[in-house]
C-alpha positions as a printed Julia matrix, in Angstrom:
74×3 Matrix{Float64}:
 -15.77    8.03    0.44
 -13.61    5.59   -1.47
 -12.2     2.94    0.91
  -8.7     3.66   -0.38
  -9.08    7.21    0.91
  -9.69    5.83    4.43
  -6.04    4.73    4.6
  -3.63    6.91    6.53
  -0.73    8.51    4.64
   1.68    5.94    6.16
  -0.59    3.05    5.17
  -0.72    4.42    1.61
   3.07    4.65    1.62
   3.41    1.03    2.79
   0.87   -0.11    0.2
   2.64    1.82   -2.56
   5.96    0.19   -1.74
   4.32   -3.23   -1.67
   2.54   -2.56   -4.98
   5.92   -1.65   -6.47
   7.24   -5.1    -5.54
   8.97   -4.54   -2.22
   8.79   -7.19    0.5
   8.33   -6.53    4.23
  12.03   -6.23    4.94
  12.59   -3.8     2.06
   9.6    -1.69    3.11
  10.85   -1.61    6.71
  14.31   -0.52    5.59
  12.99    2.18    3.24
  10.63    3.63    5.84
  12.99    3.17    8.82
  10.42    1.1    10.71
  10.44   -2.48   11.99
   9.12   -5.42   10.0
   6.59   -5.91   12.8
   5.29   -2.39   12.19
   5.08   -3.12    8.46
   3.03   -6.24    9.25
   0.73   -4.18   11.47
   0.23   -1.62    8.71
  -0.47   -4.36    6.17
  -3.01   -6.03    8.47
  -4.81   -2.72    8.96
  -4.69   -1.99    5.21
  -6.28   -5.36    4.44
  -8.93   -4.75    7.09
  -9.81   -1.26    5.84
  -9.91   -2.38    2.2
 -11.92   -5.51    3.09
  -9.56   -7.83    1.23
  -7.81  -10.98    2.34
  -4.61  -10.81    0.28
  -1.91   -8.21   -0.21
  -2.15   -8.71   -3.96
  -5.78   -7.55   -3.93
  -4.76   -4.49   -1.92
  -2.05   -3.76   -4.51
  -4.69   -3.88   -7.27
  -6.79   -1.36   -5.34
  -3.7     0.83   -5.01
  -3.12    0.82   -8.78
  -6.81    1.4    -9.52
  -6.69    4.51   -7.33
  -3.42    5.78   -8.75
  -3.87    5.1   -12.47
  -3.89    8.83  -13.25
  -0.37    9.13  -11.83
   0.76    6.42  -14.23
  -0.91    8.12  -17.18
   0.81   11.39  -16.31
   4.22    9.69  -16.26
   3.82    8.91  -19.95
   3.18   12.56  -20.88
């Protein structure tokens, strides 16, 4: 199994919003959760993906969702 697939749907949602350029406060507001909860999700995302920076996690997000981007251009 791809490590990205080990993320929960909520973790994928948080990662997607981060990869799209949102900060913690913006993610919290969009998902109607606290910034503390966002931080917890991010920490778990980094742990599951075995990376030490959010930027690396964002790269993994885009690598796993490149087909979605290709389909947007069609």
